[in-house]
C-alpha positions in Angstrom: 0.7 -0.1 0.0 3.4 2.8 1.0 4.9 1.6 -2.4 1.9 2.4 -4.6 1.0 5.5 -2.7 5.1 6.7 -3.3 4.7 5.1 -6.9 1.3 7.4 -7.2 3.3 11.2 -6.0 6.3 10.4 -8.0 3.7 9.4 -11.7 1.1 12.4 -10.5 3.5 15.3 -9.9 6.5 13.5 -13.4 3.1 14.1 -15.4 1.7 17.2 -14.2 5.1 18.9 -15.2 5.2 17.2 -18.4 1.7 18.1 -19.6 2.1 22.1 -18.4 5.3 22.2 -20.5 3.3 20.0 -23.0 0.6 22.8 -22.6 2.3 26.1 -22.1 5.6 26.5 -25.4 4.3 27.1 -28.0 7.1 25.2 -29.9 5.3 22.0 -28.3 2.2 22.3 -30.4 3.5 20.2 -33.6 1.6 17.0 -33.9 5.2 15.3 -33.3 4.9 16.3 -29.9 1.0 16.2 -29.5 1.2 13.0 -30.0 3.7 13.0 -27.5 1.3 14.9 -25.5 -0.8 11.9 -25.9 1.1 9.4 -24.8 1.9 11.8 -21.9 -2.4 12.4 -20.6 -2.2 8.7 -20.6 0.3 8.6 -19.3 -1.5 10.5 -16.3 -5.0 8.9 -16.4 -3.0 5.6 -14.8 -2.0 7.4 -12.0 -5.5 9.4 -11.6 -7.9 6.7 -12.1 -6.0 3.2 -12.6 -3.8 3.8 -9.2 -5.8 5.3 -6.5 -8.2 3.0 -7.6 -6.1 -0.4 -7.3 -5.6 1.0 -4.1 -9.3 1.4 -3.0 -10.3 -2.9 -3.7 -7.7 -3.5 -1.5 -9.1 -0.9 1.3 -11.9 -2.7 0.9 -11.2 -5.8 0.7 -9.5 -5.2 3.8 -12.5 -4.4 5.1 -14.5 -7.4 3.5 -16.8 -5.1 1.9 -16.3 -7.4 -0.7 -19.5 -5.6 -3.6 -17.7 -2.5 -3.5 -14.5 -4.1 -3.7 -15.4 -6.1 -7.4 -17.3 -2.4 -8.5 -13.5 -1.0 -8.0 -12.2 -4.1 -9.3 -14.2 -3.8 -12.6 -13.2 -0.2 -12.9 -9.7 -0.1 -12.2 -9.4 -3.7 -14.1 -11.4 -1.5 -17.7 -9.0 1.6 -17.2 -6.0 -0.5 -16.8 -6.2 -2.1 -20.1 -8.0 0.8 -22.0 -4.6 2.8 -20.6 -2.2 0.1 -21.9 -4.1 -0.3 -25.8 -4.2 3.1 -26.1 -0.4 3.7 -24.6 0.4 1.0 -27.2 -1.5 2.2 -30.3 0.2 5.6 -29.8 3.7 4.5 -29.6 2.8 2.5 -32.6 2.1 6.4 -33.9 4.9 7.5 -33.3 7.5 5.8 -35.2 4.6 5.7 -38.1 4.6 10.1 -37.7 8.2 9.8 -38.2 8.2 7.7 -41.4 5.7 10.1 -42.7 7.8 13.1 -41.9 10.9 11.6 -43.9 8.9 9.4 -46.5 6.3 12.7 -47.3 9.1 15.5 -47.2 6.9 19.1 -47.8 3.7 17.2 -48.0 4.2 15.8 -44.4 2.9 19.1 -43.0 0.1 19.6 -44.9 -1.6 16.1 -44.6 -0.6 15.4 -40.4 -2.0 18.6 -38.6 -2.3 18.9 -35.1 -6.1 18.1 -35.6 -6.2 15.0 -37.5 -4.0 14.2 -34.6 -6.5 14.5 -31.6 -9.4 12.9 -34.3 -7.5 9.5 -34.6 -6.3 9.8 -30.7 -10.1 10.3 -29.8 -10.6 7.6 -32.6 -8.2 5.3 -30.7 -9.5 6.3 -27.1 -13.1 5.3 -28.7 -12.0 1.7 -30.0 -9.6 0.6 -26.8 -12.9 0.9 -24.4 -15.5 -0.9 -26.5 -12.3 -3.7 -26.4 -12.2 -3.8 -23.3 -15.5 -4.4 -22.7 -16.0 -7.0 -25.6 -14.5 -9.1 -22.5 -18.1 -9.4 -20.9 -19.2 -11.2 -24.0 -16.4 -13.2 -25.4 -15.5 -16.2 -23.3 -11.4 -15.8 -25.4 -10.8 -12.3 -24.8 -8.2 -11.9 -23.8 -6.7 -13.6 -27.2 -7.3 -9.8 -27.8 -5.1 -8.2 -26.0 -2.5 -11.1 -26.9 -3.6 -9.8 -30.5 -3.1 -6.0 -29.5 0.3 -6.3 -28.5 2.1 -8.0 -31.5 0.7 -5.6 -33.7 1.5 -2.5 -31.8 4.7 -3.7 -32.0 5.3 -5.4 -36.0 3.8 -1.8 -36.5 6.6 -0.1 -34.2 9.4 -1.7 -35.4 9.1 -1.5 -38.9 8.3 1.6 -38.9 11.5 2.5 -37.0 13.0 0.2 -39.2 12.2 2.3 -42.4 13.3 5.5 -40.6 16.7 3.3 -40.2 17.2 2.6 -43.7 16.1 6.7 -45.0 19.0 7.6 -42.1 21.4 5.3 -43.5 21.0 5.7 -47.4 20.6 9.8 -46.3 24.1 10.1 -44.8 25.4 7.6 -47.7 24.9 10.4 -50.0 25.6 13.6 -46.8 29.1 14.1 -49.4 27.2 14.9 -52.1 24.4 17.2 -50.6 25.4 20.9 -50.7 25.1 23.2 -47.7 21.4 24.6 -48.6 20.3 20.8 -48.2 21.9 20.6 -44.7 19.0 21.5 -43.1 17.1 18.4 -44.0 20.0 16.6 -43.2 19.5 18.0 -39.4 15.8 17.3 -39.8 17.0 13.5 -40.7 19.0 13.0 -37.8 16.3 14.6 -35.3 13.6 11.4 -37.1 15.5 9.1 -36.1 16.0 10.1 -32.4 13.1 10.6 -32.0 12.3 6.4 -33.6 14.9 5.5 -31.1 13.8 7.6 -28.0 10.4 5.5 -29.4 11.9 1.9 -29.1 13.0 3.0 -25.3 10.2 3.5 -23.8 8.0 1.1 -25.9 11.4 -1.4 -24.1 10.6 -0.6 -20.7 7.0 -1.0 -21.7 7.4 -4.6 -22.7 10.2 -5.0 -19.6 7.5 -3.6 -16.6 4.4 -5.8 -18.3 6.4 -9.3 -19.3 6.0 -9.7 -15.3 1.9 -9.1 -15.4 1.6 -10.9 -19.1 2.9 -14.4 -17.2 1.1 -13.7 -14.1 -2.4 -13.3 -16.2 -0.7 -17.0 -18.6 0.1 -18.6 -14.9 -3.7 -18.2 -14.3 -5.1 -19.0 -17.6 -2.6 -22.6 -16.5 -3.1 -23.0 -12.5 -6.7 -20.3 -12.0 -7.1 -17.3 -9.5 -5.3 -18.9 -6.2 -3.8 -17.3 -3.7 -0.5 -16.6 -4.6 -1.7 -15.6 -8.2 -3.4 -13.3 -5.9 -0.8 -12.1 -4.0 1.3 -11.9 -7.8 -0.7 -9.7 -9.3 -0.5 -7.3 -6.8 3.3 -7.4 -6.5 3.6 -7.0 -10.9 0.9 -4.2 -10.4 2.7 -1.9 -9.5 5.5 -3.1 -11.3 3.1 -2.1 -14.2 2.7 2.0 -12.5 6.3 2.5 -11.8 6.5 2.6 -16.3 4.0 5.3 -15.8 6.4 7.4 -13.8 9.7 6.6 -16.2 8.2 7.8 -19.3 8.9 11.7 -18.7 11.7 11.3 -17.7 12.3 9.1 -20.6 11.1 12.1 -22.5 13.5 14.6 -20.8 16.6 12.6 -21.4 16.0 11.7 -25.3 14.5 15.2 -26.6 16.1 18.3 -25.9 13.5 20.5 -26.9 11.4 19.3 -24.0 14.3 18.6 -21.5 14.2 22.7 -21.7 10.5 23.2 -21.2 10.7 21.1 -18.4 13.2 23.5 -17.0 11.9 26.5 -17.5 8.9 25.3 -16.1 10.5 24.4 -13.0 12.6 27.5 -12.9 9.4 29.6 -13.2 8.0 28.1 -10.4 10.4 27.4 -8.1 11.1 31.6 -9.3 7.1 31.8 -8.1 7.1 29.2 -4.8 10.1 31.3 -3.7 8.4 35.0 -4.4 5.6 34.0 -2.3 7.3 32.8 0.5 9.7 36.0 0.6 6.1 38.2 0.7 4.8 36.1 3.4 8.0 36.6 5.9 7.4 40.4 5.5 3.5 40.1 6.3 3.8 38.4 9.3 
């Protein structure tokens, strides 16, 4: 319980700082950064809904109120599967976006707009929620998350591989490029770095979700035993840590976000310092 509260606090602070930077900084309002914002917003939902309901249904269980326990656990399960599906789809979307930025060239800004990105994310949320609700009517529903995981992994891997192929081909031609094209070279390298960032985020997601997947597999073989129940508590906490790590990866890998976060924290620190000074003078 205490570990959940610690993870919840860290997750909320990190996601709040990150989403605040996106809303305040105009340079982070491009389609590519909007996708990252949507991914961070999904992690924020994990902190606002999944983690509190996880703690709440454990409290209800300890108090012996099993009707409330069942309701809270159902809500936590639905929200958990939904946010996982949205995160996987968003990561695939980021990979495809980087590939489109390299292949469409000047048409990219015309075809990939913020409005279309937001519309796509709205559809992703609706589809994810609908798919999760189908578990109440489909007996072998657990197969669907497995297929989603494989599909998103395939899209992310193929898109990233294609990006690296384009970058490698571009680097072979660098010596033949004129000075006026060097700006495009910088953009290509940025796309490559963004693709590597997606791989880091996706890699962390797989690492933190593999124990949960193994637990689900064991439950399918042995049933919902006491050991499986206890294991679920540990692996779920492990999954929540992933949401906290994502903003750290963004700040580490993406310079624009790192500078924006530093600027926001600096402003907040300065504001708090001024408030403290004012209060000390009025006392």
